[in-house]
LOFITI-975744 format. One record per residue (C-alpha): residue number from 1; residue in one letter; chain; x, y, z. Coordinates in steps of 0.02 Angstrom, whole numbers, plus 50000, padded with zeros to 5 digits. Layout:
REM residues N
REC   n res chain  east north    up
REC NUM   A     A     X     Y     Z
...
REM end
This chain:
REM residues 199
REC   n res chain  east north    up
REC   1   M     A 48798 54085 41298
REC   2   I     A 48754 54211 41424
REC   3   R     A 48712 54071 41544
REC   4   N     A 48882 54005 41499
REC   5   K     A 48972 54141 41547
REC   6   I     A 48877 54154 41719
REC   7   L     A 48924 53977 41760
REC   8   L     A 49119 54005 41714
REC   9   A     A 49113 54172 41815
REC  10   A     A 49037 54074 41961
REC  11   L     A 49137 53945 41948
REC  12   P     A 49297 54005 42049
REC  13   T     A 49163 54054 42181
REC  14   L     A 49081 53883 42193
REC  15   L     A 49248 53797 42192
REC  16   A     A 49317 53929 42334
REC  17   A     A 49171 53882 42421
REC  18   C     A 49209 53693 42418
REC  19   A     A 49378 53726 42475
REC  20   I     A 49334 53801 42645
REC  21   E     A 49329 53689 42790
REC  22   P     A 49169 53695 42874
REC  23   K     A 49188 53759 43046
REC  24   R     A 49205 53603 43171
REC  25   P     A 49131 53615 43351
REC  26   E     A 49249 53654 43502
REC  27   V     A 49298 53495 43599
REC  28   P     A 49292 53535 43790
REC  29   T     A 49478 53552 43863
REC  30   T     A 49421 53476 44030
REC  31   T     A 49401 53289 44040
REC  32   R     A 49325 53199 44179
REC  33   I     A 49394 53040 44246
REC  34   L     A 49274 52911 44340
REC  35   V     A 49370 52841 44469
REC  36   Q     A 49281 52694 44578
REC  37   P     A 49321 52692 44757
REC  38   A     A 49446 52538 44795
REC  39   Q     A 49361 52406 44891
REC  40   P     A 49424 52416 45077
REC  41   S     A 49549 52299 45126
REC  42   E     A 49505 52163 45259
REC  43   S     A 49586 52250 45404
REC  44   D     A 49479 52407 45360
REC  45   Q     A 49325 52292 45350
REC  46   L     A 49368 52216 45509
REC  47   L     A 49398 52392 45608
REC  48   A     A 49218 52453 45539
REC  49   Y     A 49137 52286 45610
REC  50   A     A 49214 52322 45790
REC  51   G     A 49139 52490 45774
REC  52   R     A 48971 52410 45744
REC  53   L     A 48993 52285 45877
REC  54   R     A 49016 52412 46009
REC  55   K     A 48846 52480 45977
REC  56   L     A 48761 52316 46007
REC  57   D     A 48677 52277 46166
REC  58   S     A 48735 52114 46240
REC  59   R     A 48589 52004 46180
REC  60   E     A 48626 52070 46014
REC  61   A     A 48828 52049 46024
REC  62   A     A 48794 51871 46097
REC  63   S     A 48698 51830 45940
REC  64   E     A 48817 51893 45838
REC  65   R     A 48951 51820 45915
REC  66   E     A 48876 51643 45899
REC  67   Q     A 48840 51679 45706
REC  68   V     A 49038 51735 45685
REC  69   R     A 49097 51575 45770
REC  70   I     A 48986 51479 45656
REC  71   A     A 49040 51556 45504
REC  72   Y     A 49237 51527 45570
REC  73   V     A 49204 51354 45584
REC  74   R     A 49140 51349 45423
REC  75   D     A 49270 51427 45324
REC  76   R     A 49415 51443 45431
REC  77   T     A 49510 51600 45339
REC  78   E     A 49624 51716 45421
REC  79   F     A 49491 51843 45407
REC  80   S     A 49361 51735 45499
REC  81   R     A 49473 51693 45632
REC  82   V     A 49504 51885 45674
REC  83   K     A 49317 51921 45656
REC  84   Y     A 49277 51800 45782
REC  85   A     A 49428 51873 45877
REC  86   L     A 49345 52036 45881
REC  87   A     A 49178 51980 45947
REC  88   L     A 49255 51884 46084
REC  89   S     A 49378 52035 46130
REC  90   L     A 49222 52133 46187
REC  91   V     A 49170 52002 46324
REC  92   S     A 49248 52017 46489
REC  93   S     A 49242 51831 46537
REC  94   P     A 49397 51758 46578
REC  95   A     A 49333 51583 46487
REC  96   E     A 49309 51676 46318
REC  97   E     A 49494 51765 46359
REC  98   I     A 49569 51611 46358
REC  99   E     A 49468 51551 46198
REC 100   L     A 49526 51711 46122
REC 101   I     A 49704 51701 46146
REC 102   A     A 49708 51521 46091
REC 103   L     A 49611 51580 45928
REC 104   L     A 49743 51700 45907
REC 105   D     A 49894 51614 45944
REC 106   P     A 49932 51546 45752
REC 107   L     A 49911 51700 45686
REC 108   A     A 50020 51810 45832
REC 109   G     A 50148 51685 45852
REC 110   A     A 50200 51673 45663
REC 111   P     A 50302 51814 45571
REC 112   A     A 50176 51904 45443
REC 113   S     A 50285 51828 45292
REC 114   S     A 50293 51668 45327
REC 115   V     A 50113 51609 45300
REC 116   S     A 50055 51767 45177
REC 117   A     A 49944 51702 45051
REC 118   N     A 49869 51877 44991
REC 119   G     A 50041 51984 45038
REC 120   A     A 49987 52148 45111
REC 121   E     A 49817 52115 45171
REC 122   S     A 49879 51954 45268
REC 123   S     A 49998 52051 45334
REC 124   E     A 49881 52162 45406
REC 125   L     A 49764 52033 45478
REC 126   R     A 49916 51967 45559
REC 127   T     A 49965 52131 45641
REC 128   L     A 49764 52150 45694
REC 129   A     A 49777 51988 45764
REC 130   Q     A 49937 52018 45875
REC 131   V     A 49856 52183 45931
REC 132   L     A 49711 52079 45983
REC 133   H     A 49822 51956 46052
REC 134   T     A 49935 52071 46161
REC 135   M     A 49791 52158 46222
REC 136   A     A 49695 51992 46282
REC 137   V     A 49863 51924 46365
REC 138   E     A 49875 52078 46450
REC 139   R     A 49718 52085 46511
REC 140   R     A 49722 51915 46573
REC 141   K     A 49891 51960 46656
REC 142   L     A 49794 52114 46755
REC 143   R     A 49662 51999 46794
REC 144   E     A 49795 51879 46864
REC 145   Q     A 49875 52010 46969
REC 146   L     A 49717 52083 47029
REC 147   R     A 49653 51914 47097
REC 148   E     A 49823 51888 47192
REC 149   S     A 49815 52079 47253
REC 150   Q     A 49644 52041 47315
REC 151   A     A 49698 51875 47406
REC 152   K     A 49851 51957 47485
REC 153   V     A 49754 52114 47553
REC 154   S     A 49611 51969 47618
REC 155   L     A 49767 51889 47699
REC 156   A     A 49813 52039 47761
REC 157   R     A 49649 52080 47835
REC 158   R     A 49652 51922 47919
REC 159   E     A 49825 51939 47998
REC 160   E     A 49772 52116 48041
REC 161   T     A 49621 52040 48136
REC 162   R     A 49734 51909 48214
REC 163   E     A 49873 52032 48271
REC 164   S     A 49722 52139 48346
REC 165   E     A 49644 51997 48438
REC 166   A     A 49813 51937 48502
REC 167   R     A 49842 52130 48577
REC 168   A     A 49682 52117 48653
REC 169   L     A 49721 51949 48723
REC 170   R     A 49894 52009 48777
REC 171   A     A 49804 52163 48862
REC 172   K     A 49692 52037 48963
REC 173   V     A 49845 51919 49015
REC 174   D     A 49951 52089 49061
REC 175   E     A 49773 52138 49172
REC 176   L     A 49750 51976 49241
REC 177   E     A 49946 51952 49292
REC 178   K     A 49931 52113 49384
REC 179   K     A 49756 52061 49478
REC 180   L     A 49849 51902 49519
REC 181   D     A 50006 51996 49578
REC 182   A     A 49873 52109 49682
REC 183   L     A 49802 51939 49757
REC 184   K     A 49971 51868 49788
REC 185   S     A 50006 52028 49880
REC 186   I     A 49863 52027 49962
REC 187   D     A 49872 51839 50005
REC 188   R     A 50049 51868 50071
REC 189   S     A 49997 52015 50183
REC 190   V     A 49862 51915 50264
REC 191   N     A 49979 51762 50279
REC 192   R     A 50093 51879 50375
REC 193   R     A 49956 51945 50484
REC 194   T     A 49901 51776 50531
REC 195   E     A 50069 51719 50568
REC 196   A     A 50102 51876 50686
REC 197   S     A 49931 51856 50762
REC 198   T     A 49984 51656 50811
REC 199   K     A 50157 51692 50895
REM end
């Protein structure tokens, strides 16, 4: 009985203990958001590629140019076309310059929206192609202007040489005419004396 009384007395305490919620662990208030970096665009990849190309020596650059040409012939995408054009743009040979201009003509001549398969990336590739095309055309014009200027300078030097030779010849002719006039004068003088002595 005493035992029952003790149980009855402890019952409210036990019930109260059951009603108390256990303490929950605190949730951190800061959350971490993991963001994966975006894949670089094709134009970013090409600009990084151009940076790497500039560091190559001439033998390595020629090998790289051949590899990129083969890749372009194999898949013929805008990306591979512009990549090959970048490799060609570092060469200063007039033959490669003509090839570069012909390679970029289809991309540089068409507006960015006309054949855009990938939207913004296609537009960026076309813009890069137009820049490369413009640089190649301007470089070619400058080469032609330089060649014309060199030809004009060479012609002017030849004409200058001819003029100086002509001046030298005129001076000799003038000198010879003076000597001839002097000889004629002497001859007239001798003739007059001869005539005077025969009379």
